C-alpha positions as CSV (number, residue, x, y, z in Angstrom):
1,X,-10.1,-11.4,17.0
2,X,-11.4,-10.8,13.3
3,X,-8.7,-8.3,12.7
4,X,-6.0,-10.8,13.6
5,X,-7.5,-13.5,11.6
6,X,-7.7,-11.3,8.6
7,X,-4.2,-10.3,8.7
8,X,-3.0,-13.7,9.4
9,X,-5.0,-15.0,6.7
10,X,-2.4,-13.8,4.4
11,X,-0.3,-16.6,5.5
12,X,-2.5,-19.0,3.7
13,X,-0.5,-19.2,0.4
14,X,2.7,-20.1,2.5
15,X,1.2,-22.9,4.5
16,X,4.1,-25.5,3.7
17,X,6.7,-22.8,4.6
18,X,4.8,-22.1,7.8
19,X,4.7,-25.8,8.8
20,X,8.4,-26.2,8.2
21,X,9.0,-23.0,10.1
22,X,6.9,-24.4,13.0
23,X,8.5,-27.8,12.9
24,X,11.7,-26.1,13.3
25,X,10.6,-24.0,16.3
26,X,9.3,-27.3,17.9
27,X,12.7,-28.9,17.6
28,X,14.4,-25.7,18.8
29,X,12.2,-25.4,22.1
30,X,12.5,-29.1,23.0
31,X,16.2,-29.1,22.5
32,X,16.4,-25.9,24.5
33,X,14.6,-27.6,27.4
34,X,16.8,-30.6,27.0
35,X,19.9,-28.5,27.5
36,X,18.3,-27.2,30.7
37,X,17.4,-30.7,32.0
38,X,20.9,-31.9,31.2
39,X,22.1,-29.4,33.9
40,X,20.9,-31.8,36.7
41,X,23.2,-34.6,35.7
42,X,25.9,-32.3,34.9
43,X,25.9,-30.7,38.3
44,X,25.7,-34.1,40.0
45,X,28.7,-35.4,38.2
46,X,30.8,-31.9,38.5
47,X,30.2,-32.3,42.3
48,X,31.4,-36.0,42.6
49,X,28.3,-38.1,42.2
50,X,29.3,-41.5,40.7
51,X,26.1,-41.4,38.3
52,X,24.2,-38.6,36.6
53,X,21.1,-40.2,37.8
54,X,19.8,-39.8,41.3
55,X,18.2,-42.6,43.5
56,X,15.1,-40.8,44.1
57,X,14.8,-39.1,40.6
58,X,12.1,-36.3,39.8
59,X,9.8,-36.9,37.0
60,X,12.2,-35.1,34.5
61,X,15.0,-37.3,35.8
62,X,13.0,-40.6,35.2
63,X,12.5,-39.3,31.5
64,X,16.3,-38.4,31.2
65,X,17.0,-42.2,32.3
66,X,14.4,-43.5,30.0
67,X,15.8,-41.6,26.9
68,X,19.4,-41.2,27.7
69,X,20.1,-43.6,30.6
70,X,23.1,-45.4,28.6
71,X,24.8,-42.1,28.1
72,X,24.3,-41.0,31.9
73,X,25.0,-44.6,33.5
74,X,28.3,-45.8,32.3
75,X,29.9,-46.8,35.5
76,X,32.7,-44.3,34.8
77,X,32.2,-40.9,36.2
78,X,34.7,-39.1,33.5
79,X,33.0,-41.0,30.8
80,X,29.3,-40.0,31.8
81,X,30.6,-36.4,32.3
82,X,32.1,-36.4,28.9
83,X,28.9,-37.8,27.4
84,X,26.8,-35.1,29.3
85,X,29.0,-32.1,27.9
86,X,28.8,-33.9,24.2
87,X,25.1,-33.9,24.6
88,X,24.6,-30.4,25.9
89,X,27.0,-29.1,23.0
90,X,25.2,-31.3,20.3
91,X,21.7,-30.1,21.6
92,X,22.8,-26.5,21.3
93,X,24.2,-26.8,17.9
94,X,21.2,-28.6,16.5
95,X,18.9,-26.0,18.3
96,X,20.6,-23.1,17.0
97,X,20.4,-24.6,13.4
98,X,16.6,-24.9,14.0
99,X,16.3,-21.5,15.2
100,X,18.0,-20.3,12.2
101,X,15.7,-22.2,9.9
102,X,12.5,-21.0,11.7
103,X,13.6,-17.3,11.8
104,X,14.6,-17.2,8.1
105,X,11.2,-18.8,6.8
106,X,9.4,-16.5,9.2
107,X,11.1,-13.7,7.2
108,X,10.2,-15.4,4.0
109,X,6.5,-15.4,5.1
110,X,6.8,-12.0,6.5
111,X,8.3,-10.3,3.3
112,X,5.8,-12.6,1.2
113,X,2.8,-11.0,3.1
114,X,4.1,-7.5,2.6
115,X,4.3,-8.0,-1.0
116,X,0.9,-9.6,-1.3
117,X,-0.6,-6.6,0.6
118,X,1.1,-4.2,-1.8
119,X,0.1,-6.0,-4.7
120,X,-3.4,-6.5,-3.6
121,X,-3.8,-2.9,-2.6
122,X,-2.2,-1.6,-5.8
123,X,-4.7,-3.9,-8.0
124,X,-7.7,-2.7,-6.0
125,X,-6.9,0.7,-6.4
126,X,-6.9,0.2,-10.2
127,X,-10.4,-1.0,-9.7
128,X,-11.6,2.3,-8.1
129,X,-13.3,4.9,-9.9
130,X,-11.9,8.5,-10.5
131,X,-13.8,10.0,-7.4
132,X,-11.5,8.1,-5.2
133,X,-8.6,9.6,-6.6
134,X,-10.2,13.0,-6.6
135,X,-10.7,12.8,-2.7
136,X,-7.6,10.8,-1.6
137,X,-4.3,12.5,-1.5
138,X,-1.5,10.5,-3.3
139,X,1.0,10.9,-0.4
140,X,-1.6,9.3,1.8
141,X,-2.1,6.3,-0.6
142,X,1.6,5.8,-1.0
143,X,1.9,5.8,2.7
144,X,-0.4,2.9,3.0
145,X,1.2,1.1,0.1
146,X,4.7,1.4,1.4
147,X,5.0,2.1,5.0
148,X,1.6,0.6,6.3
149,X,2.5,-2.6,4.6
150,X,5.9,-2.7,6.1
151,X,4.3,-2.2,9.7
152,X,1.7,-4.7,9.0
153,X,3.9,-7.4,8.1
154,X,5.4,-7.1,11.6
155,X,2.3,-8.8,12.9
156,X,3.3,-11.9,10.9
157,X,6.6,-11.6,11.9
158,X,5.8,-11.3,15.6
159,X,3.1,-14.0,15.3
160,X,5.0,-16.6,13.5
161,X,8.7,-16.0,14.4
162,X,8.7,-14.4,17.8
163,X,5.3,-15.3,19.5
164,X,5.4,-19.0,18.0
165,X,8.8,-19.7,19.3
166,X,8.3,-18.0,22.5
167,X,5.0,-19.8,23.2
168,X,6.8,-23.0,22.3
169,X,9.5,-22.3,24.7
170,X,7.2,-21.2,27.6
171,X,5.3,-24.6,27.0
172,X,8.5,-26.6,27.2
173,X,9.9,-24.8,30.3
174,X,6.6,-24.9,32.0
175,X,6.7,-28.8,31.6
176,X,10.2,-29.1,32.9
177,X,9.3,-26.8,35.9
178,X,6.2,-29.2,36.7
179,X,8.3,-32.3,36.2
180,X,10.9,-30.8,38.8
181,X,8.4,-29.3,41.4
182,X,4.8,-29.1,40.8
183,X,4.2,-26.8,43.8
184,X,6.8,-24.2,42.8
185,X,5.4,-24.4,39.1
186,X,1.8,-23.5,40.3
187,X,3.3,-20.6,42.0
188,X,4.9,-19.4,38.8
189,X,1.5,-19.8,36.9
190,X,-0.7,-18.3,39.4
191,X,1.5,-15.2,39.0
192,X,1.7,-14.9,35.2
193,X,-1.8,-13.3,34.7
194,X,-0.9,-10.4,36.6
195,X,1.3,-9.3,33.5
196,X,-2.0,-9.3,31.4
197,X,-4.0,-7.3,33.9
198,X,-1.4,-4.8,34.1
199,X,-0.9,-4.4,30.2
200,X,-4.3,-4.2,29.1
201,X,-5.0,-0.5,30.0
202,X,-1.8,0.4,28.4
203,X,-2.6,-1.5,24.8
204,X,-6.0,0.0,24.9
205,X,-4.8,3.6,24.8
206,X,-1.9,2.7,22.6
207,X,-4.0,1.5,19.7
208,X,-5.8,4.8,19.4
209,X,-2.6,6.8,19.3
210,X,-0.9,4.4,16.8
211,X,-3.8,5.0,14.3
212,X,-3.7,8.9,14.8
213,X,0.4,8.8,14.3
214,X,-0.1,6.8,11.0
215,X,-2.7,9.3,9.8
216,X,-0.3,12.1,10.6
217,X,2.6,10.1,8.7
218,X,0.2,9.9,5.5
219,X,-0.2,13.5,5.6
220,X,3.6,14.2,5.9
221,X,4.0,12.0,2.8
222,X,1.2,13.9,1.0
223,X,2.8,17.1,1.7
224,X,6.2,15.9,0.6
225,X,4.7,14.6,-2.7
226,X,2.9,17.9,-3.4
227,X,5.9,20.1,-3.0
228,X,8.2,18.0,-5.0
229,X,5.6,17.8,-7.7
230,X,4.8,21.5,-7.6
231,X,8.5,22.6,-7.2
232,X,8.3,25.1,-10.0
233,X,5.2,26.6,-8.7
234,X,6.6,26.9,-5.1
235,X,9.7,28.7,-6.4
236,X,8.0,30.9,-8.8
237,X,5.6,32.0,-6.1
238,X,8.4,32.4,-3.3
239,X,6.5,29.9,-1.3
240,X,9.6,28.1,0.0
241,X,9.2,29.4,3.7
242,X,5.4,28.8,3.6
243,X,5.9,25.4,2.4
244,X,8.9,24.8,4.9
245,X,6.7,25.8,7.8
246,X,3.8,23.7,6.5
247,X,6.1,20.5,6.2
248,X,7.6,21.5,9.6
249,X,4.2,21.5,11.3
250,X,3.2,18.2,9.9
251,X,6.7,16.6,11.0
252,X,6.1,18.0,14.6
253,X,2.4,16.6,14.5
254,X,3.7,13.2,13.6
255,X,6.8,13.5,15.9
256,X,4.5,14.0,18.8
257,X,2.0,11.5,17.9
258,X,4.5,8.7,17.5
259,X,6.2,9.6,20.6
260,X,2.8,9.1,22.4
261,X,2.4,5.7,21.0
262,X,6.0,4.7,21.6
263,X,5.9,5.8,25.2
264,X,3.2,3.2,25.8
265,X,4.8,0.7,23.7
266,X,8.1,1.1,25.6
267,X,6.5,0.9,28.7
268,X,5.4,-2.6,28.1
269,X,8.9,-3.9,28.6
270,X,9.7,-2.6,31.8
271,X,6.4,-3.4,33.3
272,X,6.5,-6.9,32.5
273,X,10.2,-7.2,33.4
274,X,9.2,-5.6,36.9
275,X,6.6,-8.2,37.3
276,X,9.0,-11.0,36.3
277,X,11.4,-9.9,39.0
278,X,8.6,-10.2,41.4
279,X,7.7,-13.6,40.2
280,X,11.3,-14.8,40.6
281,X,11.4,-13.3,44.3
282,X,8.2,-15.0,45.1
283,X,9.8,-18.4,43.7
284,X,12.8,-17.9,46.0
285,X,10.6,-17.5,49.1
286,X,8.5,-20.5,48.1
287,X,11.5,-22.7,47.5
288,X,12.8,-21.6,51.0
289,X,9.6,-22.8,52.6
290,X,9.6,-26.1,50.5
291,X,13.6,-26.8,51.6
292,X,12.5,-29.4,54.0
293,X,11.4,-31.5,50.9
294,X,14.7,-33.3,49.9
295,X,13.4,-35.2,46.9
296,X,11.9,-32.1,45.2
297,X,14.6,-29.5,46.2
298,X,18.0,-31.2,46.2
299,X,20.6,-28.7,45.3
300,X,21.0,-29.6,41.8
301,X,17.2,-29.7,41.2
302,X,16.9,-26.3,42.9
303,X,19.4,-24.7,40.6
304,X,18.0,-26.4,37.6
305,X,14.5,-25.1,38.7
306,X,15.9,-21.5,39.1
307,X,17.9,-21.6,36.0
308,X,14.6,-22.7,33.9
309,X,12.6,-20.0,35.9
310,X,15.1,-17.4,34.6
311,X,14.9,-18.6,31.2
312,X,11.2,-18.4,31.3
313,X,11.1,-14.8,32.0
314,X,12.6,-13.4,28.6
315,X,10.0,-15.4,26.4
316,X,7.3,-14.3,28.7
317,X,8.4,-10.8,28.5
318,X,8.6,-10.9,24.6
319,X,5.0,-12.6,24.6
320,X,3.7,-9.7,26.8
321,X,5.0,-7.3,24.1
322,X,3.4,-9.3,21.4
323,X,0.0,-7.2,21.7
324,X,2.1,-4.0,21.7
325,X,3.5,-5.0,18.3
326,X,0.1,-6.2,17.1
327,X,-1.5,-3.3,17.8
328,X,0.9,-1.5,15.8
329,X,0.7,-3.8,13.0
330,X,-3.2,-3.9,13.1
331,X,-3.5,-0.2,13.1
332,X,-1.5,-0.2,9.9
333,X,-3.4,-3.1,8.4
334,X,-6.5,-1.3,9.0
335,X,-5.6,1.8,6.9
336,X,-4.7,-0.7,4.0
337,X,-8.1,-2.6,4.3
338,X,-10.0,0.8,4.6
339,X,-9.0,1.3,1.0
340,X,-9.3,-2.5,0.0
341,X,-12.8,-2.6,1.5
342,X,-14.0,0.1,-0.7
343,X,-16.5,-1.4,-3.3
344,X,-14.8,-1.6,-6.8
345,X,-16.5,1.0,-9.2
346,X,-14.2,0.4,-12.3
347,X,-14.9,-3.1,-13.1
348,X,-17.3,-5.1,-15.5
349,X,-19.2,-8.4,-15.2
350,X,-17.5,-11.1,-16.7
351,X,-20.0,-11.4,-19.4
352,X,-20.1,-7.8,-20.4
353,X,-20.0,-7.8,-24.2
354,X,-17.4,-5.9,-26.3
355,X,-18.0,-2.4,-27.6
356,X,-18.8,-2.7,-31.3
357,X,-18.1,0.9,-32.2
358,X,-20.9,3.1,-33.6
359,X,-22.4,3.9,-36.9
360,X,-24.8,6.9,-36.2
361,X,-24.5,9.0,-32.9
362,X,-23.5,9.2,-29.4
363,X,-26.1,10.9,-27.2
364,X,-26.1,12.1,-23.8
365,X,-29.7,11.5,-22.7
366,X,-30.9,13.7,-19.7
367,X,-27.6,13.2,-17.8
368,X,-27.3,14.3,-14.2
369,X,-24.0,14.0,-12.5
370,X,-22.9,14.9,-8.8
371,X,-19.6,14.1,-7.0
372,X,-21.4,14.7,-3.6
373,X,-25.0,13.9,-2.7
374,X,-27.4,16.6,-4.3
375,X,-24.3,18.8,-5.4
376,X,-25.0,18.5,-9.2
377,X,-22.3,19.0,-11.7
378,X,-24.3,18.3,-14.7
379,X,-28.2,19.1,-14.8
380,X,-30.1,17.3,-17.5
381,X,-27.9,17.7,-20.3
382,X,-29.2,16.5,-23.7
383,X,-26.6,16.4,-26.5
384,X,-26.0,14.3,-29.4
385,X,-22.5,13.8,-31.4
386,X,-22.9,12.4,-35.0
387,X,-20.4,10.2,-36.3
388,X,-17.3,11.9,-37.9
389,X,-18.6,15.3,-36.3
390,X,-16.3,17.9,-34.4
391,X,-18.3,19.0,-31.2
392,X,-16.6,21.8,-29.1
393,X,-17.7,22.3,-25.5
394,X,-17.2,25.6,-24.0
395,X,-18.4,27.5,-21.0
396,X,-17.0,29.2,-17.9
397,X,-14.5,27.3,-15.5
398,X,-16.6,24.7,-13.5
399,X,-19.4,24.6,-16.0
400,X,-19.1,20.6,-16.1
401,X,-17.1,20.3,-19.5
402,X,-14.7,17.9,-18.2
403,X,-17.4,15.9,-16.5
404,X,-19.4,15.4,-19.4
405,X,-16.6,13.9,-21.5
406,X,-15.5,11.8,-18.5
407,X,-18.9,9.9,-19.1
408,X,-17.9,8.6,-22.3
409,X,-15.0,6.5,-21.3
410,X,-16.9,5.6,-18.2
411,X,-14.4,7.2,-15.8
412,X,-17.7,8.6,-14.1
413,X,-21.3,6.9,-14.3
414,X,-24.4,9.4,-14.4
415,X,-26.7,9.2,-11.2
416,X,-29.6,10.0,-13.6
417,X,-29.9,9.6,-17.4
418,X,-27.5,7.7,-19.6
419,X,-25.0,7.8,-22.4
420,X,-26.3,5.9,-25.5
421,X,-24.3,4.7,-28.5
422,X,-26.7,4.0,-31.6
423,X,-29.4,3.9,-28.9
424,X,-27.6,1.1,-26.6
425,X,-26.6,2.7,-23.3
426,X,-22.7,2.5,-23.1
427,X,-22.8,0.9,-19.5
428,X,-23.9,-2.2,-21.5
429,X,-20.5,-2.6,-22.8
430,X,-17.2,-3.4,-21.0
431,X,-15.1,-0.5,-19.9
432,X,-11.9,-1.8,-21.6
433,X,-13.3,-2.2,-24.9
434,X,-15.1,1.3,-24.8
435,X,-11.7,2.9,-24.0
436,X,-9.9,1.0,-26.4
437,X,-12.0,2.9,-29.1
438,X,-11.1,6.3,-27.6
439,X,-8.2,8.8,-27.7
440,X,-7.6,11.0,-24.8
441,X,-5.4,14.1,-24.8
442,X,-5.6,16.6,-21.9
443,X,-3.9,19.8,-20.8
444,X,-2.5,17.8,-18.0
445,X,-0.4,15.7,-20.0
446,X,1.1,12.4,-18.2
447,X,4.7,11.4,-19.3
448,X,6.0,8.6,-17.5
449,X,9.7,8.0,-16.2
450,X,10.4,6.0,-19.3
451,X,11.9,6.1,-22.7
452,X,10.1,8.2,-25.5
453,X,9.3,5.1,-27.4
454,X,7.5,3.5,-24.5
455,X,5.9,6.6,-23.8
456,X,4.2,6.7,-27.2
457,X,3.8,2.9,-27.5
458,X,2.3,2.8,-24.0
459,X,-0.4,0.3,-22.6
460,X,-1.9,-1.9,-25.4
461,X,0.2,-0.4,-28.0
462,X,3.5,-1.6,-26.3
463,X,4.2,-4.2,-29.0
464,X,4.2,-1.6,-31.8
465,X,7.1,-1.4,-34.0
466,X,9.6,1.5,-34.0
467,X,8.6,2.3,-37.5
468,X,5.0,3.0,-36.4
469,X,6.1,4.9,-33.3
470,X,8.3,7.1,-35.7
471,X,5.5,7.6,-38.0
472,X,3.3,8.7,-35.2
473,X,5.9,11.0,-33.8
474,X,6.3,12.6,-37.3
475,X,2.4,13.2,-37.5
476,X,2.4,14.9,-34.0
477,X,5.4,17.2,-35.2
478,X,7.5,15.5,-32.4
479,X,10.0,13.6,-34.5
480,X,12.4,16.6,-35.0
481,X,12.9,17.2,-31.3
482,X,13.0,13.5,-30.1
483,X,15.9,13.0,-32.7
484,X,18.0,15.6,-30.8
485,X,17.6,13.9,-27.6
486,X,20.7,12.2,-26.2
487,X,19.4,8.7,-27.3
488,X,16.5,9.7,-29.5
489,X,13.7,7.6,-29.0
490,X,15.6,5.5,-26.1
491,X,15.9,8.6,-24.1
492,X,14.7,8.3,-20.6
493,X,12.4,11.4,-20.1
494,X,12.5,11.5,-16.3
495,X,9.7,11.9,-13.8
496,X,6.7,13.5,-15.2
497,X,8.8,14.0,-18.5
498,X,10.7,16.9,-16.9
499,X,13.3,16.8,-19.8
500,X,10.7,18.3,-22.2
501,X,8.7,21.4,-22.5
502,X,5.1,21.7,-22.3
503,X,4.6,21.7,-26.1
504,X,6.9,18.8,-26.4
505,X,4.9,16.7,-23.8
506,X,1.7,17.5,-25.5
507,X,3.1,16.4,-28.9
508,X,4.4,13.2,-27.4
509,X,0.8,12.8,-25.9
510,X,-0.7,13.5,-29.4
511,X,1.8,10.8,-30.9
512,X,0.5,8.4,-28.3
513,X,-3.2,9.0,-29.5
514,X,-2.1,8.8,-33.2
515,X,-0.5,5.3,-32.7
516,X,-3.6,4.0,-31.1
517,X,-5.6,5.5,-34.0
518,X,-9.0,5.6,-32.1
519,X,-12.2,6.2,-34.1
520,X,-13.5,8.6,-31.1
521,X,-11.0,11.3,-29.8
522,X,-11.5,13.5,-26.7
523,X,-9.3,16.8,-26.5
524,X,-9.5,18.5,-23.0
525,X,-7.8,21.9,-23.2
526,X,-4.9,20.3,-25.1
527,X,-3.3,23.6,-26.2
528,X,-3.8,25.5,-22.8
529,X,-0.7,27.0,-21.2
530,X,1.4,26.7,-24.3
531,X,3.6,29.6,-25.9
532,X,2.4,30.7,-29.5
533,X,5.1,28.5,-31.3
534,X,4.4,25.5,-29.3
535,X,0.4,26.1,-29.8
536,X,1.0,26.4,-33.6
537,X,2.8,23.1,-33.7
538,X,0.3,21.4,-31.5
539,X,-2.5,22.6,-33.6
540,X,-1.0,21.3,-36.8
541,X,-0.7,17.9,-34.9
542,X,-4.3,18.1,-33.5
543,X,-5.6,18.9,-37.4
544,X,-4.1,15.6,-38.5
545,X,-5.4,13.8,-35.5
546,X,-9.1,15.1,-36.2
547,X,-9.1,13.5,-39.7
548,X,-11.8,11.0,-40.1
549,X,-12.6,10.8,-36.3
550,X,-15.4,11.7,-34.2
551,X,-14.2,14.3,-31.8
552,X,-15.3,16.0,-28.5
553,X,-13.1,19.0,-27.8
554,X,-12.8,21.2,-24.8
555,X,-11.2,24.4,-25.7
556,X,-11.3,28.1,-25.0
557,X,-9.2,29.2,-28.1
558,X,-11.3,30.5,-30.9
559,X,-9.1,28.9,-33.5
560,X,-10.1,25.5,-32.1
561,X,-13.7,26.2,-31.3
562,X,-14.8,28.2,-34.6
563,X,-13.8,25.3,-36.7
564,X,-16.0,22.7,-35.1
565,X,-19.1,21.5,-36.6
566,X,-21.3,22.3,-33.5
567,X,-20.7,23.8,-30.4
568,X,-22.2,23.1,-27.0
569,X,-22.4,25.8,-24.3
570,X,-22.4,24.8,-20.8
571,X,-23.1,26.8,-17.6
572,X,-23.5,25.7,-14.2
573,X,-23.9,22.1,-15.4
574,X,-26.7,23.0,-18.0
575,X,-26.7,23.2,-21.7
576,X,-27.6,26.6,-22.5
577,X,-26.6,27.0,-26.3
578,X,-26.0,24.6,-29.0
579,X,-25.2,25.1,-32.9
580,X,-22.5,26.4,-35.3
581,X,-20.0,29.1,-34.5
582,X,-21.7,31.9,-36.5
583,X,-25.3,31.2,-35.5
584,X,-24.3,31.4,-31.7
585,X,-22.2,34.4,-32.3
586,X,-25.2,36.1,-33.9
587,X,-27.7,34.8,-30.9
588,X,-25.9,37.1,-28.4
589,X,-25.7,34.8,-25.7
590,X,-23.0,33.3,-23.4
591,X,-21.1,32.1,-26.2
592,X,-21.0,35.6,-27.8
593,X,-19.7,36.9,-24.6
594,X,-17.0,34.3,-24.3
595,X,-16.0,35.2,-28.0
596,X,-15.8,38.7,-26.9
597,X,-13.7,38.1,-23.9
598,X,-11.3,35.9,-26.1
599,X,-11.0,38.7,-28.8
600,X,-10.2,41.4,-26.0
601,X,-7.5,39.2,-24.5
602,X,-5.9,38.7,-27.8
603,X,-6.1,42.4,-28.7
604,X,-4.5,43.3,-25.4
605,X,-1.7,40.5,-26.0
606,X,-1.1,42.0,-29.5
607,X,-0.7,45.8,-27.9
608,X,1.8,44.6,-25.2
609,X,3.7,42.4,-27.8
610,X,3.0,39.3,-25.9
């Protein structure tokens, strides 16, 4: 029940719309019952009675006489028949208007809930730490945000549109049945719980299978997202057939899983209809036993009772299917809540002070970091960066270089030790203001599917003038190639900046950092995987970017490392060497071996003409 309440709790902002929809559903249900009740006077008048009202009326007929007696007792059979027909047509017309209003408003609520779920999930994801994104597939997250939100909203639709209207209809029909023959009505109600008993084991198995099918769908989306993003790698390595087989296997798993779930969901309808048919047959048998009761079972009363009973079966059937729809929707909602219930890690207390910048140094004080428990990526790192200094971080792959620099913008938090700025823990300040003081350029350059101008003037720099954007692009050696684009700075760059080369994307990222003009700069392998000419242009732009800034740079290229004021060498998460380039080369340690490997690689490239 808690799961139902939580999902339906999203209806709160739509209370007024809900109440209007509910009122329309009540009107529709009452008028539907009225049209069925008017069958009694209609049948009496059609088969020769002088009045639409009987001398020994049922409870329902007495209510009709009280409300519509003037229309049904006119003294003229033709006039009374005309009045009954007009009443039925009017009731049907108004009922259908009410049905439309209730249905449309239900859709407004349904789509509003889906929108709120997506916005809420997206907003919460923005507050999660980098660890979440490192262990979560993008396709799975996309599936939850789009497909699962669509399925979750069906719960609202089923509850507020279908179930609500059908419940009201059942209530009206039951009242009509009791007002016609309480004994036959009791027979109907005593048989109704049979549907619940029969459906319970089906629903229990269905929920488990739906959840598994949703996970398979998320995996399917993840594979599709990966292969689209890595299309060049797939083609370059001839892996089309491998990826096709992997995708086909995922599709097959989802196909089989969803069929198992749908098989149970589809079974609900036939089972409930079969039970309904049994109820109807039992009613006929019971009616035949009561045939001697002339008052309760006059021909027109019996016809009306059977008509109401037949009309009762469809809403009962739809209500019996509601748990199946609800389980599907709740399975999807649980996948959304699974993410939304994760504690936010990338948020600050409201009173967190703004970062004032620094005057002396940034210090990593005995820092320990682990992504998994006791699997330490950094182990007791002690390191200081003075204001205006360029510090290079080098070491083998997996040494912890990127993890170390991720501590500065507080993408990660150390499990032990702290990062100090002028002696104050950086965790004392708000993340937003800390990041405003940083510029980050990495090897994985992110270019958005937007114009060149908006990619450079991104985020807090969105309002920058075109003159400032152009100056930043010129300083980044990007202006000349931007001008050659079809619409210059207003050219859309496509998904992940596919219209640009690797070197051009990197220079756009540098222009973005230059426009921000940060006092602290982080360069994470900013020139890796570039050809010689692109590297040269990017290096020129980087040298401009380094001016009058405090810089932490991760690089393997000697041209970048050798010019740093000091170099920190990391290995297996530990700081093993620290000092200027020349001192470390002469020390004959790990750094000297890394330099030798780089020189050998360059010599080989020169010999082969690369």
